[in-house]
C-alpha atoms as an extended CHARMM CRD file, in Angstrom:
* protein
*
        70  EXT
         1         1  UNK       CA              0.0000000000        0.0000000000        0.0000000000  PROA      1               0.0000000000
         2         2  UNK       CA              1.4180000000        3.3930000000       -0.9540000000  PROA      2               0.0000000000
         3         3  UNK       CA              2.4310000000        5.6900000000        1.8470000000  PROA      3               0.0000000000
         4         4  UNK       CA              1.3970000000        9.3410000000        1.9880000000  PROA      4               0.0000000000
         5         5  UNK       CA              4.8350000000       10.4400000000        0.7920000000  PROA      5               0.0000000000
         6         6  UNK       CA              4.5340000000        8.1030000000       -2.2090000000  PROA      6               0.0000000000
         7         7  UNK       CA              1.1010000000        9.5630000000       -3.0190000000  PROA      7               0.0000000000
         8         8  UNK       CA              2.5490000000       13.0690000000       -2.9130000000  PROA      8               0.0000000000
         9         9  UNK       CA              5.3740000000       11.9520000000       -5.1810000000  PROA      9               0.0000000000
        10        10  UNK       CA              2.9150000000       10.4100000000       -7.6720000000  PROA      10              0.0000000000
        11        11  UNK       CA              0.8700000000       13.6150000000       -7.7230000000  PROA      11              0.0000000000
        12        12  UNK       CA              4.0550000000       15.5700000000       -8.3850000000  PROA      12              0.0000000000
        13        13  UNK       CA              5.0120000000       13.2780000000      -11.2660000000  PROA      13              0.0000000000
        14        14  UNK       CA              1.5030000000       13.5560000000      -12.6750000000  PROA      14              0.0000000000
        15        15  UNK       CA              1.6270000000       17.3540000000      -12.5800000000  PROA      15              0.0000000000
        16        16  UNK       CA              5.0790000000       17.3680000000      -14.1680000000  PROA      16              0.0000000000
        17        17  UNK       CA              3.9280000000       14.9810000000      -16.8970000000  PROA      17              0.0000000000
        18        18  UNK       CA              0.9080000000       17.1660000000      -17.6960000000  PROA      18              0.0000000000
        19        19  UNK       CA              3.1380000000       20.2620000000      -17.7300000000  PROA      19              0.0000000000
        20        20  UNK       CA              5.5080000000       18.6370000000      -20.2500000000  PROA      20              0.0000000000
        21        21  UNK       CA              2.6420000000       17.4270000000      -22.4550000000  PROA      21              0.0000000000
        22        22  UNK       CA              1.0840000000       20.8880000000      -22.4560000000  PROA      22              0.0000000000
        23        23  UNK       CA              4.3340000000       22.4970000000      -23.6150000000  PROA      23              0.0000000000
        24        24  UNK       CA              4.9450000000       19.8570000000      -26.2770000000  PROA      24              0.0000000000
        25        25  UNK       CA              1.4690000000       20.4690000000      -27.6790000000  PROA      25              0.0000000000
        26        26  UNK       CA              2.0030000000       24.2350000000      -27.4930000000  PROA      26              0.0000000000
        27        27  UNK       CA              5.2840000000       24.0600000000      -29.4230000000  PROA      27              0.0000000000
        28        28  UNK       CA              3.8330000000       21.6600000000      -31.9810000000  PROA      28              0.0000000000
        29        29  UNK       CA              0.8620000000       23.9560000000      -32.5620000000  PROA      29              0.0000000000
        30        30  UNK       CA              3.0400000000       27.0430000000      -33.0130000000  PROA      30              0.0000000000
        31        31  UNK       CA              5.5810000000       25.4100000000      -35.3460000000  PROA      31              0.0000000000
        32        32  UNK       CA              5.0200000000       25.8000000000      -39.0790000000  PROA      32              0.0000000000
        33        33  UNK       CA              3.2980000000       22.6710000000      -40.5040000000  PROA      33              0.0000000000
        34        34  UNK       CA              6.2610000000       21.2410000000      -42.4690000000  PROA      34              0.0000000000
        35        35  UNK       CA              8.4800000000       21.4500000000      -39.3830000000  PROA      35              0.0000000000
        36        36  UNK       CA              5.8480000000       20.0470000000      -37.0430000000  PROA      36              0.0000000000
        37        37  UNK       CA              5.3620000000       16.9890000000      -39.2290000000  PROA      37              0.0000000000
        38        38  UNK       CA              9.0540000000       16.5300000000      -40.0240000000  PROA      38              0.0000000000
        39        39  UNK       CA              8.7240000000       16.9970000000      -43.7770000000  PROA      39              0.0000000000
        40        40  UNK       CA             11.6730000000       19.3600000000      -44.3010000000  PROA      40              0.0000000000
        41        41  UNK       CA             14.5210000000       17.6350000000      -46.1010000000  PROA      41              0.0000000000
        42        42  UNK       CA             17.9470000000       19.1860000000      -46.2350000000  PROA      42              0.0000000000
        43        43  UNK       CA             20.8730000000       18.2930000000      -48.3990000000  PROA      43              0.0000000000
        44        44  UNK       CA             24.3250000000       18.3540000000      -46.8950000000  PROA      44              0.0000000000
        45        45  UNK       CA             25.7990000000       19.0930000000      -50.3100000000  PROA      45              0.0000000000
        46        46  UNK       CA             23.6520000000       22.1930000000      -50.8660000000  PROA      46              0.0000000000
        47        47  UNK       CA             25.2140000000       24.4370000000      -48.2420000000  PROA      47              0.0000000000
        48        48  UNK       CA             23.9350000000       26.5650000000      -45.3960000000  PROA      48              0.0000000000
        49        49  UNK       CA             22.1830000000       29.2080000000      -47.4930000000  PROA      49              0.0000000000
        50        50  UNK       CA             19.9940000000       26.7530000000      -49.3940000000  PROA      50              0.0000000000
        51        51  UNK       CA             19.1220000000       24.7050000000      -46.3090000000  PROA      51              0.0000000000
        52        52  UNK       CA             18.4760000000       27.8460000000      -44.2190000000  PROA      52              0.0000000000
        53        53  UNK       CA             15.7900000000       28.9960000000      -46.6360000000  PROA      53              0.0000000000
        54        54  UNK       CA             13.9100000000       25.7060000000      -46.3070000000  PROA      54              0.0000000000
        55        55  UNK       CA             13.0710000000       26.4670000000      -42.6650000000  PROA      55              0.0000000000
        56        56  UNK       CA             11.4100000000       29.8190000000      -43.4260000000  PROA      56              0.0000000000
        57        57  UNK       CA              9.9010000000       31.6300000000      -40.4520000000  PROA      57              0.0000000000
        58        58  UNK       CA             10.9880000000       28.9320000000      -37.9790000000  PROA      58              0.0000000000
        59        59  UNK       CA             14.5090000000       30.3880000000      -37.8210000000  PROA      59              0.0000000000
        60        60  UNK       CA             15.6130000000       33.8510000000      -36.8340000000  PROA      60              0.0000000000
        61        61  UNK       CA             16.6200000000       35.9750000000      -39.8230000000  PROA      61              0.0000000000
        62        62  UNK       CA             20.3760000000       36.1890000000      -40.2460000000  PROA      62              0.0000000000
        63        63  UNK       CA             21.7340000000       38.9550000000      -42.4890000000  PROA      63              0.0000000000
        64        64  UNK       CA             23.4340000000       37.4900000000      -45.5390000000  PROA      64              0.0000000000
        65        65  UNK       CA             21.6170000000       34.1660000000      -45.4140000000  PROA      65              0.0000000000
        66        66  UNK       CA             18.2780000000       35.4560000000      -46.6580000000  PROA      66              0.0000000000
        67        67  UNK       CA             19.5160000000       35.8140000000      -50.2650000000  PROA      67              0.0000000000
        68        68  UNK       CA             19.5240000000       32.9320000000      -52.6750000000  PROA      68              0.0000000000
        69        69  UNK       CA             22.8250000000       31.2860000000      -53.5060000000  PROA      69              0.0000000000
        70        70  UNK       CA             24.0240000000       32.1890000000      -56.9840000000  PROA      70              0.0000000000
């Protein structure tokens, strides 16, 4: 039979679990759809500039990387 300290511990784990699930759902909902579903493919041979553009608004704008590679 669980003791009172074990019950308190289980409640704490339950609250922590719900907290983590809430934040995972929040991040998934705010991520752009291709990133949330894992559909972005990058090519290691294409370079940083080409791969950077594939992530769109998910990444902070970096001066010099927002132009297409020529």
